[in-house]
C-alpha positions as CSV (number, residue, x, y, z in Angstrom):
1,M,-12.3,-26.2,89.1
2,A,-13.1,-27.1,85.5
3,T,-13.4,-24.2,83.1
4,S,-16.8,-24.0,81.4
5,I,-16.8,-23.7,77.6
6,L,-18.9,-21.0,76.1
7,R,-20.2,-21.0,72.5
8,Y,-20.4,-17.9,70.2
9,F,-21.9,-17.3,66.8
10,I,-20.2,-14.9,64.4
11,K,-22.2,-13.1,61.8
12,F,-20.0,-12.0,58.8
13,A,-19.9,-11.4,55.1
14,Y,-17.3,-11.8,52.3
15,N,-16.5,-11.2,48.7
16,G,-15.7,-14.7,47.5
17,T,-13.7,-13.7,44.4
18,L,-10.3,-14.7,45.7
19,Y,-11.4,-17.7,47.7
20,H,-11.9,-21.4,47.0
21,G,-15.2,-21.3,48.8
22,W,-15.9,-21.5,52.5
23,Q,-14.5,-24.8,53.6
24,S,-10.8,-25.3,54.5
25,Q,-8.9,-27.5,52.0
26,P,-5.3,-28.3,51.3
27,N,-3.3,-25.9,49.2
28,A,-6.1,-23.4,48.6
29,L,-7.2,-20.1,50.2
30,T,-10.6,-20.4,51.8
31,V,-12.8,-18.2,54.0
32,Q,-12.9,-20.6,56.9
33,E,-9.1,-20.9,57.0
34,T,-8.7,-17.1,56.8
35,L,-11.2,-16.5,59.7
36,Q,-9.8,-19.2,61.9
37,K,-6.2,-17.8,61.5
38,A,-7.4,-14.3,62.5
39,L,-9.4,-15.6,65.5
40,S,-6.6,-17.9,66.6
41,L,-4.0,-15.1,66.3
42,L,-6.2,-12.6,68.2
43,F,-7.2,-14.9,71.0
44,K,-3.8,-16.6,71.2
45,K,-5.3,-20.1,71.0
46,H,-6.5,-22.4,68.2
47,I,-10.1,-21.6,67.2
48,E,-12.1,-24.0,65.1
49,L,-15.1,-22.7,63.2
50,V,-18.2,-24.6,62.2
51,G,-20.0,-22.8,59.4
52,A,-23.7,-22.7,58.5
53,G,-22.9,-24.3,55.2
54,R,-20.6,-24.3,52.2
55,T,-20.2,-21.9,49.4
56,D,-18.3,-22.8,46.3
57,T,-15.3,-21.1,44.8
58,G,-16.1,-17.5,43.8
59,V,-19.5,-17.4,45.5
60,H,-20.1,-14.4,47.9
61,A,-22.0,-14.1,51.2
62,K,-23.8,-11.0,52.4
63,E,-24.8,-12.8,55.5
64,M,-23.1,-15.9,56.9
65,Y,-22.8,-17.5,60.3
66,A,-20.3,-19.8,62.0
67,H,-19.8,-20.9,65.6
68,F,-16.8,-21.4,67.8
69,D,-16.1,-22.4,71.5
70,F,-14.1,-20.4,73.9
71,N,-13.2,-20.8,77.6
72,E,-14.1,-17.3,78.8
73,Q,-16.8,-14.6,78.3
74,L,-16.0,-12.2,75.5
75,E,-16.9,-8.5,75.4
76,T,-18.1,-8.7,71.9
77,N,-18.2,-5.0,71.0
78,F,-14.6,-4.7,72.1
79,W,-13.4,-7.6,70.0
80,I,-15.2,-6.9,66.7
81,P,-13.1,-3.9,65.5
82,K,-9.9,-5.7,66.6
83,L,-10.9,-8.9,64.7
84,N,-11.8,-6.9,61.6
85,S,-8.4,-5.2,61.7
86,Y,-6.8,-8.8,61.5
87,L,-8.9,-9.7,58.5
88,P,-8.4,-8.9,54.8
89,K,-10.6,-6.2,53.2
90,D,-12.9,-8.8,51.6
91,I,-14.1,-10.3,54.8
92,V,-16.0,-8.4,57.6
93,I,-17.3,-9.5,61.0
94,Y,-20.6,-7.8,62.0
95,E,-21.5,-9.5,65.3
96,I,-20.2,-11.9,67.9
97,I,-23.2,-13.5,69.6
98,P,-23.2,-15.5,72.8
99,V,-25.4,-18.6,72.4
100,T,-26.2,-21.7,74.4
101,A,-23.7,-24.6,74.4
102,E,-26.1,-26.7,72.2
103,A,-26.6,-24.0,69.5
104,H,-25.2,-25.1,66.1
105,A,-24.6,-22.8,63.1
106,R,-25.3,-25.5,60.6
107,F,-28.0,-27.8,62.0
108,D,-30.1,-25.1,63.7
109,A,-30.6,-23.0,60.6
110,T,-34.3,-23.1,59.6
111,S,-33.9,-21.4,56.2
112,R,-31.3,-20.0,53.8
113,T,-31.8,-17.4,51.1
114,Y,-29.6,-16.9,48.0
115,E,-29.7,-14.2,45.4
116,Y,-28.3,-14.4,41.9
117,Y,-27.4,-11.2,40.0
118,I,-27.3,-10.6,36.3
119,H,-26.6,-7.4,34.5
120,S,-27.7,-6.8,30.9
121,F,-25.5,-3.9,30.0
122,K,-21.7,-4.0,30.4
123,D,-20.6,-2.5,33.7
124,A,-16.9,-2.2,34.6
125,F,-17.7,-2.1,38.3
126,L,-19.7,-5.4,38.4
127,T,-17.2,-7.6,36.6
128,D,-16.7,-9.9,39.6
129,L,-20.0,-9.2,41.4
130,S,-22.7,-9.9,38.8
131,W,-22.9,-12.0,35.6
132,Y,-23.0,-10.0,32.4
133,H,-25.6,-11.6,30.2
134,Y,-26.7,-9.4,27.3
135,Y,-29.1,-11.8,25.5
136,P,-32.8,-10.8,25.9
137,L,-34.6,-12.8,28.6
138,D,-38.4,-13.3,29.1
139,L,-38.9,-12.5,32.8
140,E,-42.5,-13.6,32.7
141,R,-41.6,-17.1,31.5
142,M,-38.8,-17.3,34.0
143,N,-41.1,-16.4,36.9
144,E,-43.7,-18.9,35.7
145,A,-41.1,-21.6,35.7
146,A,-39.7,-20.5,39.0
147,S,-43.1,-20.9,40.7
148,T,-43.0,-24.6,39.6
149,L,-40.1,-25.2,42.0
150,L,-42.4,-24.8,45.0
151,E,-44.4,-27.8,43.9
152,Y,-41.5,-30.2,44.3
153,T,-39.1,-31.4,47.1
154,D,-36.7,-33.8,45.3
155,F,-34.1,-31.7,43.4
156,E,-31.6,-34.4,42.4
157,C,-31.6,-33.0,38.9
158,F,-30.0,-29.8,40.1
159,S,-27.4,-31.4,42.4
160,K,-23.7,-31.9,41.7
161,T,-23.1,-35.5,40.9
162,N,-21.1,-37.8,43.2
163,T,-22.0,-35.9,46.4
164,D,-22.3,-37.6,49.8
165,V,-25.8,-36.4,50.7
166,F,-28.4,-38.7,52.3
167,T,-31.3,-37.0,50.7
168,Y,-32.0,-34.7,47.7
169,N,-35.1,-33.2,49.4
170,C,-35.3,-29.5,49.9
171,K,-38.4,-27.4,50.8
172,I,-38.3,-24.3,48.6
173,T,-40.6,-21.5,50.0
174,E,-39.9,-18.7,47.5
175,A,-38.3,-18.4,44.1
176,F,-38.8,-15.4,41.9
177,W,-37.0,-12.9,39.5
178,Q,-37.2,-9.1,39.6
179,K,-35.8,-6.4,37.5
180,K,-34.0,-3.4,38.9
181,G,-32.5,-1.1,36.3
182,N,-30.1,-3.1,34.2
183,Q,-30.0,-5.9,36.7
184,L,-32.1,-9.1,37.1
185,I,-32.1,-10.6,40.5
186,F,-33.2,-14.1,41.3
187,T,-34.2,-14.8,44.9
188,I,-34.7,-18.3,46.3
189,T,-35.3,-19.5,49.9
190,A,-35.3,-23.1,51.2
191,D,-34.6,-25.1,54.3
192,R,-31.5,-26.4,52.7
193,F,-29.7,-26.5,49.4
194,L,-27.7,-29.1,47.5
195,R,-24.2,-28.5,46.1
196,N,-24.4,-26.4,42.9
197,M,-28.3,-26.4,43.2
198,V,-28.9,-22.6,42.8
199,R,-26.5,-22.2,39.9
200,A,-28.1,-25.1,38.1
201,I,-31.6,-23.7,38.7
202,V,-30.5,-20.3,37.4
203,G,-28.9,-21.8,34.3
204,T,-32.1,-23.8,33.6
205,L,-34.3,-20.8,34.1
206,I,-32.0,-18.7,31.8
207,N,-32.6,-21.4,29.1
208,I,-36.3,-21.0,29.6
209,G,-36.0,-17.2,29.4
210,Q,-34.2,-17.5,26.1
211,G,-36.8,-19.8,24.7
212,K,-34.4,-22.8,24.5
213,I,-36.7,-24.8,26.9
214,E,-40.4,-24.6,27.3
215,V,-41.8,-23.7,30.8
216,A,-43.7,-27.0,30.9
217,Q,-40.5,-29.0,30.3
218,L,-39.2,-28.0,33.8
219,Q,-41.5,-30.5,35.4
220,K,-40.1,-33.3,33.3
221,I,-36.5,-32.1,34.1
222,I,-37.2,-32.2,37.9
223,E,-39.0,-35.6,37.7
224,S,-36.1,-37.1,35.7
225,K,-33.7,-36.7,38.7
226,N,-31.0,-36.4,36.1
227,R,-28.5,-33.6,36.2
228,S,-27.8,-33.9,32.5
229,E,-31.4,-33.0,31.8
230,A,-31.2,-29.7,33.5
231,G,-29.4,-26.5,32.3
232,F,-25.9,-25.3,32.7
233,S,-24.5,-24.0,35.9
234,A,-24.5,-20.2,36.0
235,P,-21.1,-18.6,36.8
236,A,-20.3,-18.5,40.5
237,H,-19.5,-14.8,40.8
238,G,-23.2,-13.8,40.4
239,L,-24.3,-15.8,43.4
240,Y,-24.7,-14.5,47.0
241,L,-25.8,-16.1,50.2
242,T,-28.0,-13.3,51.7
243,Q,-29.8,-14.6,54.7
244,I,-29.8,-17.4,57.2
245,K,-32.5,-17.7,59.8
246,Y,-32.3,-19.3,63.3
247,P,-35.2,-19.7,65.8
248,Y,-33.3,-18.0,68.5
249,L,-31.8,-15.0,66.6
250,S,-33.9,-12.0,66.0
251,K,-33.5,-10.1,62.7
């Protein structure tokens, strides 16, 4: 009798400081490679993970998903502590979730949310977890500019050049800044994101907040579809993937 293959999602988080992003690559430590090795060692067979998306070198994830296939039913509560004991301290598994054979961690995601953290006063404990930016920023101007993003769908101007994407269209549903103590937090949600997109948006909004770019100029930047017209890429260590939504997973 043929053995049926079962599919599982894993929900996990990681501090990306030591990793060259999510996706496995030659001669570099990645989150995908580290997780696959731990799962393969634990289950005594090769496990291949398909992630919900990519994160770049140094970027963190408070909530990330990936799926894998296995040939038997797993008692998830039993395996989670064991799997975490196989993983380094900067990666943690929260859930192993049985899903249908057709479920896909990347293609089924309906939205993704990122947050970018900036602290305005030097903090020894936030060195790798938030960007220290001590120049004054006009939060009202930055939020006015951020609201402009919701009026557009083509964000080629914020995309890393020479990428292999078929479209630069993304539907942004929220984009705003808020202040909490000495920190500024930028939240942005969309159905998909381009490579380097969030960091390029943050860098552009920072330039607006410092008065280097007028708020109205953001429209011309977006419509130019030219990366060189937009601002700098904010440092990776302030960026977090914080939420991914699926139609069949409750929050």
